[in-house]
All heavy atoms as an XYZ file, in Angstrom:
678
protein
N      46.436     42.710    -15.634
C      45.873     43.854    -14.995
C      44.384     43.818    -15.139
O      43.792     43.826    -16.196
C      46.434     45.087    -15.664
C      47.880     45.336    -15.420
S      48.455     46.858    -16.210
C      48.997     46.178    -17.744
N      43.724     43.750    -14.027
C      42.363     43.642    -14.013
C      41.741     44.904    -13.445
O      41.913     45.228    -12.254
C      41.913     42.412    -13.139
C      40.426     42.151    -13.143
O      39.748     42.822    -13.938
N      40.032     41.328    -12.227
N      40.920     45.580    -14.236
C      40.336     46.814    -13.737
C      39.079     46.444    -12.869
O      38.589     47.327    -12.172
C      39.849     47.712    -14.997
N      38.541     45.316    -12.915
C      37.447     44.945    -12.171
C      37.388     43.380    -12.034
O      38.199     42.689    -12.477
N      36.304     43.043    -11.331
C      36.194     41.531    -11.137
C      34.596     41.211    -11.203
O      33.885     42.112    -11.142
C      36.767     41.183     -9.827
O      35.986     41.546     -8.737
N      34.371     39.997    -11.372
C      33.030     39.635    -11.410
C      32.091     40.044    -10.274
O      30.959     40.325    -10.321
N      32.785     40.111     -9.037
C      32.082     40.484     -7.838
C      32.164     41.927     -7.491
O      31.977     42.332     -6.336
N      32.544     42.799     -8.446
C      32.763     44.191     -8.230
C      31.510     44.904     -7.805
O      30.453     44.692     -8.426
C      33.357     44.824     -9.365
C      33.792     46.268     -9.115
C      34.634     46.873    -10.143
O      35.266     46.082    -10.946
N      34.824     48.163    -10.273
N      31.549     45.742     -6.784
C      30.442     46.556     -6.356
C      30.524     47.896     -6.918
O      31.634     48.475     -7.061
C      30.316     46.463     -4.923
C      30.066     45.069     -4.361
C      29.752     45.024     -2.901
N      30.660     45.854     -2.190
C      30.843     45.742     -0.768
N      30.185     44.901     -0.126
N      31.576     46.590     -0.178
N      29.411     48.649     -7.022
C      29.524     50.030     -7.465
C      30.265     50.893     -6.468
O      30.165     50.718     -5.225
C      28.026     50.496     -7.494
C      27.269     49.251     -7.621
C      27.993     48.165     -6.900
N      31.153     51.718     -6.900
C      31.930     52.609     -6.030
C      33.236     52.011     -5.552
O      34.095     52.620     -4.947
N      33.460     50.693     -5.908
C      34.698     50.025     -5.562
C      35.471     49.684     -6.920
O      34.853     48.926     -7.720
C      34.463     48.806     -4.680
C      33.763     49.147     -3.376
C      35.761     48.110     -4.500
C      33.411     48.017     -2.581
N      36.657     50.128     -7.070
C      37.502     49.741     -8.153
C      38.456     48.683     -7.682
O      39.040     48.880     -6.740
C      38.212     50.925     -8.818
C      39.193     50.492     -9.843
C      37.220     51.880     -9.346
N      38.499     47.569     -8.415
C      39.397     46.443     -8.028
C      40.556     46.366     -9.032
O      40.446     46.450    -10.259
C      38.718     45.090     -8.062
C      39.620     43.980     -7.676
C      37.478     45.123     -7.233
N      41.754     46.474     -8.505
C      43.010     46.352     -9.292
C      43.802     45.187     -8.881
O      44.144     44.944     -7.693
C      43.879     47.651     -9.037
C      43.089     48.941     -9.248
C      45.088     47.564     -9.878
C      43.802     50.156     -8.841
N      44.151     44.351     -9.787
C      44.885     43.154     -9.512
C      46.323     43.413    -10.000
O      46.678     43.636    -11.173
C      44.378     41.967    -10.367
C      45.036     40.628     -9.984
O      46.106     40.629     -9.417
O      44.458     39.611    -10.282
N      47.303     43.458     -8.964
C      48.734     43.721     -9.342
C      49.555     42.490     -9.175
O      50.788     42.617     -8.941
C      49.191     44.944     -8.504
C      48.449     46.242     -8.899
C      49.098     44.675     -6.988
N      48.965     41.355     -9.058
C      49.799     39.995     -9.055
C      50.755     40.026    -10.151
O      50.487     40.582    -11.287
C      48.805     38.822     -9.250
C      48.083     38.370     -8.017
N      46.779     38.709     -7.792
C      48.496     37.608     -6.953
C      46.471     38.152     -6.694
N      47.416     37.488     -6.197
N      51.889     39.472     -9.898
C      52.976     39.338    -10.940
C      53.565     40.677    -11.473
O      54.147     40.682    -12.458
C      52.420     38.473    -12.105
C      52.030     37.076    -11.668
O      52.677     36.491    -10.934
N      50.838     36.711    -12.198
N      53.323     41.799    -10.730
C      53.916     43.091    -11.085
C      55.032     43.288    -10.047
O      55.031     42.835     -8.940
C      52.893     44.133    -11.069
C      51.909     44.131    -12.097
S      50.834     45.653    -11.994
C      49.593     45.127    -13.067
N      56.015     44.114    -10.502
C      56.950     44.581     -9.552
C      56.360     45.770     -8.866
O      55.273     46.385     -9.336
C      58.327     44.878    -10.136
C      58.349     45.857    -11.249
O      57.674     46.843    -11.178
N      59.116     45.600    -12.333
N      57.067     46.387     -7.860
C      56.544     47.595     -7.216
C      56.362     48.804     -8.072
O      55.414     49.488     -8.009
C      57.478     47.947     -6.001
S      57.345     46.713     -4.639
N      57.371     48.988     -9.076
C      57.200     50.103     -9.896
C      55.951     49.967    -10.816
O      55.237     50.955    -10.974
C      58.514     50.178    -10.819
C      58.440     51.206    -11.859
C      58.805     52.558    -11.450
C      58.024     50.967    -13.151
C      58.718     53.544    -12.402
C      58.078     52.035    -14.080
C      58.306     53.247    -13.698
O      58.312     54.326    -14.686
N      55.777     48.791    -11.394
C      54.579     48.566    -12.247
C      53.269     48.734    -11.497
O      52.338     49.420    -11.945
C      54.579     47.220    -12.886
C      55.736     46.987    -13.834
C      55.942     45.532    -14.263
O      55.736     44.681    -13.350
N      56.345     45.270    -15.416
N      53.250     48.213    -10.296
C      51.995     48.240     -9.412
C      51.691     49.719     -9.084
O      50.580     50.179     -9.129
C      52.215     47.440     -8.207
N      52.772     50.450     -8.726
C      52.572     51.820     -8.262
C      52.028     52.761     -9.492
O      51.145     53.523     -9.309
C      53.926     52.458     -7.775
C      53.747     53.805     -7.224
C      54.939     54.336     -6.711
N      54.847     55.742     -6.307
C      55.729     56.392     -5.556
N      56.807     55.824     -5.196
N      55.522     57.660     -5.292
N      52.628     52.469    -10.680
C      52.155     53.169    -11.850
C      50.651     52.916    -12.110
O      49.942     53.874    -12.412
C      53.013     52.875    -13.054
N      50.251     51.678    -12.001
C      48.815     51.359    -12.302
C      47.970     51.954    -11.246
O      46.917     52.534    -11.495
C      48.638     49.865    -12.372
C      47.235     49.385    -12.512
C      46.682     49.929    -13.924
C      47.131     47.866    -12.516
N      48.325     51.866     -9.944
C      47.472     52.326     -8.827
C      47.399     53.889     -9.003
O      46.406     54.488     -8.830
C      48.123     52.002     -7.433
C      47.964     50.494     -7.251
C      47.368     52.734     -6.386
C      48.890     49.985     -6.142
N      48.532     54.617     -9.281
C      48.531     56.060     -9.460
C      47.502     56.478    -10.585
O      46.832     57.356    -10.452
C      49.985     56.576     -9.766
C      50.817     56.630     -8.488
O      50.277     56.476     -7.423
O      52.054     56.827     -8.651
N      47.599     55.707    -11.672
C      46.788     55.909    -12.759
C      45.263     55.820    -12.371
O      44.458     56.706    -12.784
C      47.057     54.987    -13.907
O      46.136     55.065    -14.928
N      44.947     54.787    -11.668
C      43.616     54.603    -11.279
C      43.160     55.648    -10.261
O      41.941     56.083    -10.239
C      43.400     53.138    -10.612
C      43.544     52.099    -11.685
C      42.577     52.170    -12.819
N      42.950     51.407    -13.943
C      42.774     50.120    -14.176
N      42.227     49.375    -13.265
N      43.286     49.509    -15.291
N      43.990     56.078     -9.332
C      43.683     57.146     -8.391
C      43.406     58.378     -9.165
O      42.417     59.149     -8.768
C      44.830     57.357     -7.482
C      44.941     56.405     -6.273
C      46.258     56.540     -5.459
C      43.738     56.691     -5.328
N      44.097     58.719    -10.134
C      43.960     59.926    -10.939
C      42.653     59.941    -11.704
O      41.907     60.911    -11.909
C      45.163     60.199    -11.860
C      46.363     60.631    -11.176
C      47.463     60.862    -12.229
C      48.708     61.290    -11.534
N      49.887     61.322    -12.480
N      42.254     58.721    -12.157
C      41.045     58.708    -13.065
C      39.781     58.330    -12.249
O      38.745     58.165    -12.816
C      41.291     57.684    -14.138
O      41.468     56.354    -13.594
N      39.903     58.070    -10.900
C      38.802     57.757    -10.158
C      37.830     58.837    -10.109
O      38.096     60.015     -9.713
C      39.209     57.420     -8.710
N      36.543     58.549    -10.495
C      35.461     59.664    -10.525
C      34.892     59.786     -9.133
O      35.278     59.059     -8.185
N      33.972     60.663     -9.035
C      33.303     60.907     -7.846
C      32.481     59.816     -7.221
O      32.227     59.799     -6.023
N      32.176     58.799     -8.040
C      31.334     57.653     -7.574
C      32.296     56.612     -6.948
O      31.782     55.751     -6.188
C      30.557     57.096     -8.647
O      31.476     56.538     -9.688
N      33.589     56.734     -7.063
C      34.527     55.798     -6.509
C      34.888     56.291     -5.163
O      35.411     57.391     -4.908
C      35.759     55.642     -7.419
C      36.753     54.765     -6.782
C      35.489     55.133     -8.836
N      34.713     55.380     -4.176
C      34.972     55.643     -2.752
C      36.058     54.770     -2.176
O      36.681     55.032     -1.164
C      33.781     55.739     -1.887
C      33.134     54.448     -1.663
C      33.525     53.589     -0.551
C      32.213     53.942     -2.561
C      32.883     52.308     -0.333
C      31.573     52.704     -2.363
C      31.859     51.889     -1.234
O      31.331     50.702     -1.084
N      36.361     53.676     -2.951
C      37.388     52.699     -2.439
C      38.055     52.018     -3.635
O      37.466     51.681     -4.626
C      36.576     51.613     -1.637
C      37.365     50.682     -0.907
C      36.438     49.743     -0.099
N      35.903     50.424      0.998
C      36.155     50.346      2.226
N      37.117     49.402      2.605
N      35.608     50.993      3.253
N      39.372     51.849     -3.459
C      40.105     51.129     -4.485
C      40.682     49.883     -3.762
O      41.424     49.998     -2.784
C      41.280     51.951     -5.068
C      40.587     53.128     -5.925
C      42.108     51.024     -5.973
C      41.657     53.999     -6.508
N      40.214     48.725     -4.278
C      40.682     47.457     -3.629
C      41.891     46.950     -4.503
O      41.708     46.752     -5.639
C      39.513     46.413     -3.705
C      39.889     45.141     -3.139
C      38.681     44.344     -2.621
N      37.956     45.134     -1.627
C      36.665     45.127     -1.404
N      35.939     44.436     -2.179
N      36.224     45.862     -0.410
N      43.002     46.658     -3.805
C      44.251     46.261     -4.546
C      44.372     44.766     -4.158
O      44.527     44.460     -2.937
C      45.412     47.070     -4.122
C      45.092     48.494     -4.411
C      46.616     46.580     -4.873
C      46.139     49.515     -3.805
N      44.433     43.931     -5.089
C      44.669     42.468     -4.939
C      46.244     42.355     -5.223
O      46.613     42.429     -6.453
C      43.848     41.638     -5.858
C      44.133     40.177     -5.651
C      42.410     41.944     -5.657
N      47.020     42.083     -4.162
C      48.482     42.045     -4.388
C      48.977     40.589     -4.041
O      50.119     40.365     -4.266
C      49.158     43.042     -3.530
C      48.649     43.181     -2.183
N      48.856     42.112     -1.117
C      47.930     44.016     -1.477
C      48.377     42.456      0.049
N      47.760     43.597     -0.185
N      48.224     39.823     -3.411
C      48.659     38.428     -3.094
C      49.567     38.527     -1.814
O      49.803     39.619     -1.295
N      49.940     37.382     -1.309
C      50.746     37.338     -0.168
C      51.740     36.128     -0.133
O      52.695     36.065      0.674
C      49.943     37.335      1.124
C      49.073     36.137      1.341
C      49.523     35.088      2.096
C      47.840     36.024      0.763
C      48.737     33.914      2.364
C      47.114     34.962      0.915
C      47.503     33.923      1.730
O      46.702     32.841      1.969
N      51.563     35.206     -0.998
C      52.383     33.991     -1.040
C      53.802     34.289     -1.486
O      54.725     33.565     -1.189
C      51.849     32.871     -1.833
C      50.593     32.223     -1.164
O      50.549     32.111      0.044
N      49.644     31.795     -1.919
N      54.003     35.330     -2.236
C      55.343     35.635     -2.733
C      56.039     36.743     -1.948
O      56.946     37.398     -2.492
C      55.206     36.080     -4.205
O      54.676     34.977     -4.913
N      55.569     37.004     -0.730
C      56.223     38.046      0.058
C      55.320     39.252      0.283
O      54.197     39.274     -0.240
N      55.856     40.290      0.926
C      55.068     41.444      1.329
C      55.523     42.759      0.603
O      55.098     43.867      1.024
C      55.154     41.628      2.848
O      56.472     41.837      3.177
C      54.624     40.460      3.597
N      56.369     42.642     -0.414
C      56.894     43.828     -0.998
C      55.728     44.725     -1.599
O      55.834     45.977     -1.322
C      57.859     43.495     -2.189
N      54.813     44.194     -2.268
C      53.777     44.996     -2.735
C      52.883     45.620     -1.734
O      52.599     46.795     -1.752
C      52.883     44.218     -3.745
C      53.531     43.828     -5.077
C      52.641     42.865     -5.835
C      53.808     45.036     -5.944
N      52.529     44.871     -0.765
C      51.754     45.349      0.381
C      52.462     46.444      1.096
O      51.930     47.517      1.444
C      51.319     44.230      1.367
C      50.484     44.719      2.510
C      50.307     43.738      3.581
N      51.662     43.670      4.309
C      52.035     42.708      5.119
N      51.278     41.700      5.273
N      53.167     42.762      5.658
N      53.772     46.257      1.389
C      54.613     47.221      2.049
C      54.633     48.528      1.273
O      54.559     49.616      1.814
C      56.007     46.735      2.407
C      55.970     45.555      3.347
O      54.941     45.435      4.075
O      56.957     44.895      3.512
N      54.817     48.432     -0.022
C      54.853     49.531     -0.912
C      53.573     50.374     -0.844
O      53.571     51.537     -0.823
C      55.153     49.223     -2.387
C      55.217     50.290     -3.404
S      53.588     50.818     -4.037
C      53.051     49.402     -4.901
N      52.387     49.685     -0.873
C      51.077     50.339     -0.794
C      51.008     51.154      0.490
O      50.677     52.282      0.465
C      50.020     49.269     -0.846
C      49.993     48.692     -2.315
C      48.621     49.942     -0.494
C      49.146     47.393     -2.371
N      51.425     50.584      1.605
C      51.297     51.289      2.864
C      52.317     52.508      2.909
O      52.014     53.581      3.286
C      51.612     50.405      4.121
C      50.419     49.595      4.509
C      50.119     48.447      3.935
C      49.554     50.170      5.479
C      48.982     47.730      4.309
C      48.361     49.375      5.887
C      48.141     48.172      5.261
O      47.052     47.516      5.599
N      53.532     52.295      2.437
C      54.543     53.367      2.458
C      54.123     54.511      1.507
O      54.260     55.733      1.784
C      55.853     52.802      2.087
C      56.440     51.910      3.192
C      57.664     51.131      2.666
O      58.240     51.495      1.617
O      58.109     50.218      3.451
N      53.649     54.135      0.303
C      53.374     55.138     -0.702
C      52.168     55.857     -0.513
O      52.073     57.132     -0.686
C      53.376     54.487     -2.128
O      54.541     53.759     -2.325
C      53.121     55.496     -3.161
N      51.036     55.241     -0.049
C      49.674     55.864     -0.038
C      49.286     56.322      1.359
O      48.132     56.991      1.401
C      48.728     54.891     -0.715
C      49.169     54.707     -2.151
C      49.718     53.520     -2.584
C      48.933     55.703     -3.101
C      50.181     53.275     -3.782
C      49.399     55.516     -4.404
C      50.012     54.362     -4.807
O      50.422     54.228     -6.064
N      50.037     55.991      2.352
C      49.637     56.557      3.701
C      49.712     58.097      3.600
O      50.772     58.624      3.199
C      50.650     56.048      4.790
O      50.309     54.666      4.973
N      48.656     58.836      4.023
C      48.661     60.213      3.960
C      48.114     60.757      2.584
O      47.760     61.913      2.470
N      48.015     59.906      1.603
C      47.539     60.378      0.242
C      46.073     59.967      0.126
O      45.396     60.445     -0.790
C      48.334     59.706     -0.792
C      49.783     60.243     -0.931
C      50.451     59.707     -2.072
N      49.817     59.902     -3.383
C      50.249     59.306     -4.493
N      51.279     58.518     -4.526
N      49.584     59.508     -5.631
N      45.540     59.014      0.941
C      44.177     58.601      0.905
C      43.640     58.867      2.330
O      44.341     58.975      3.275
C      44.083     57.231      0.428
C      44.508     57.041     -0.996
C      44.779     56.164      1.379
N      42.327     58.683      2.456
C      41.636     58.899      3.773
C      42.156     57.909      4.777
O      42.576     58.167      5.905
C      40.151     58.794      3.591
C      39.498     59.069      4.977
C      37.974     59.290      4.742
C      37.328     59.761      5.931
N      37.455     61.156      6.330
N      42.280     56.539      4.368
C      42.864     55.598      5.201
C      43.102     54.334      4.373
O      42.634     54.193      3.202
C      42.090     55.302      6.417
C      40.750     54.507      6.193
C      40.044     54.173      7.483
N      38.817     53.504      7.142
C      37.649     54.155      6.846
N      37.578     55.440      6.806
N      36.641     53.460      6.547
N      43.978     53.438      4.895
C      44.273     52.110      4.212
C      43.694     51.089      5.207
O      43.945     51.166      6.398
C      45.786     52.012      4.000
C      46.263     53.136      3.166
C      46.069     50.643      3.461
C      47.771     53.198      2.973
N      43.076     50.156      4.571
C      42.420     49.092      5.378
C      42.952     47.715      4.910
O      42.844     47.431      3.738
C      40.789     49.138      5.247
C      40.146     50.143      5.938
C      38.664     50.068      5.862
O      38.145     49.239      5.131
O      38.005     50.961      6.424
N      43.274     46.860      5.869
C      43.561     45.468      5.567
C      42.161     44.752      5.438
O      41.311     45.138      6.101
C      44.335     44.795      6.664
C      45.746     45.299      6.734
C      46.573     44.658      7.750
N      47.895     45.240      7.796
C      48.868     44.690      8.545
N      48.619     43.672      9.383
N      50.095     45.214      8.478
N      42.228     43.774      4.664
C      40.954     42.984      4.427
C      41.117     41.681      5.160
O      42.225     41.320      5.557
C      40.757     42.765      2.981
C      40.740     44.033      2.181
C      39.564     44.389      1.309
N      38.808     43.233      0.934
C      37.480     43.058      1.034
N      36.884     44.039      1.692
N      36.847     42.076      0.671
N      40.091     40.883      5.308
C      40.193     39.620      5.930
C      41.096     38.665      5.010
O      41.735     37.756      5.587
C      38.816     38.985      6.125
O      38.164     38.817      4.836
N      41.136     38.920      3.776
C      42.055     38.173      2.844
C      43.380     38.949      2.956
O      43.500     40.111      2.533
C      41.468     38.185      1.436
C      42.420     37.619      0.410
O      43.604     37.341      0.688
N      41.855     37.221     -0.704
N      44.494     38.237      3.410
C      45.764     38.958      3.565
C      46.414     39.359      2.257
O      47.341     40.178      2.236
C      46.619     37.966      4.325
C      45.992     36.626      4.044
C      44.536     36.916      3.860
N      45.805     38.981      1.125
C      46.261     39.357     -0.164
C      45.623     40.558     -0.806
O      45.875     40.914     -1.936
N      44.767     41.214      0.051
C      44.063     42.394     -0.436
C      44.136     43.580      0.457
O      44.183     43.331      1.676
C      42.588     42.057     -0.624
C      42.262     41.045     -1.614
C      40.809     40.746     -1.798
O      39.966     41.241     -0.911
O      40.410     39.988     -2.654
N      44.260     44.799     -0.024
C      44.289     46.000      0.713
C      43.409     47.002      0.072
O      43.376     47.159     -1.186
C      45.763     46.581      0.798
O      46.570     45.571      1.473
C      45.837     47.803      1.595
N      42.634     47.759      0.886
C      41.756     48.771      0.397
C      42.328     50.132      0.655
O      42.726     50.451      1.750
C      40.381     48.704      1.066
C      39.562     47.633      0.478
O      39.935     46.871     -0.389
O      38.300     47.494      0.902
N      42.248     51.040     -0.384
C      42.545     52.477     -0.225
C      41.252     53.098     -0.132
O      40.440     53.000     -1.116
C      43.321     53.037     -1.441
C      44.719     52.349     -1.742
C      45.249     52.998     -2.968
C      45.570     52.392     -0.551
N      40.933     53.689      0.993
C      39.645     54.363      1.141
C      39.767     55.758      0.772
O      40.603     56.521      1.417
C      39.108     54.219      2.598
C      37.772     54.979      2.825
C      38.975     52.761      3.016
N      39.090     56.257     -0.226
C      39.164     57.627     -0.791
C      38.191     58.562     -0.064
O      38.560     59.711      0.214
C      38.861     57.683     -2.187
C      39.665     56.681     -3.071
C      39.345     56.811     -4.558
C      41.160     56.786     -2.880
N      37.074     58.029      0.337
C      36.093     58.886      1.071
C      35.168     57.882      1.732
O      35.089     56.737      1.404
C      35.338     59.802      0.210
C      34.560     59.277     -0.870
C      33.901     60.267     -1.752
N      33.191     59.648     -2.873
C      31.969     59.050     -2.755
N      31.307     59.055     -1.592
N      31.438     58.550     -3.757
N      34.383     58.435      2.675
C      33.392     57.580      3.408
C      32.112     57.477      2.547
O      31.708     58.411      1.899
C      33.087     58.224      4.753
C      34.174     58.318      5.717
C      34.776     56.910      6.103
O      34.050     55.966      6.020
O      35.869     56.974      6.489
N      31.595     56.286      2.544
C      30.280     56.075      1.779
C      29.193     56.479      2.779
O      29.070     56.025      3.955
C      30.131     54.621      1.410
C      28.861     54.257      0.725
C      28.850     55.010     -0.637
C      28.762     52.787      0.498
N      28.399     57.377      2.389
C      27.300     57.947      3.249
C      25.985     57.205      2.906
O      25.661     56.959      1.779
C      27.220     59.364      3.130
C      28.523     60.050      3.514
C      26.022     59.995      3.912
C      28.564     61.528      3.318
């Protein structure tokens, strides 16, 4: 479980859910959403894609309507939860 990465930018929290099942990933994402401060505008979830789409599908099903929007990244193994617009 990685709360960040070497390339992390201010306002973006990176969560690595590789090797987790959907229940574990959802619990971690929910925890980070609850603890996200006002400076966090985006949560980047690294879920991978070589082992199927269960985690990506869970993210879309669970968080649609709970965040401002969900964005796919150019890397198919990452999805962003946009909490608010960066002004």
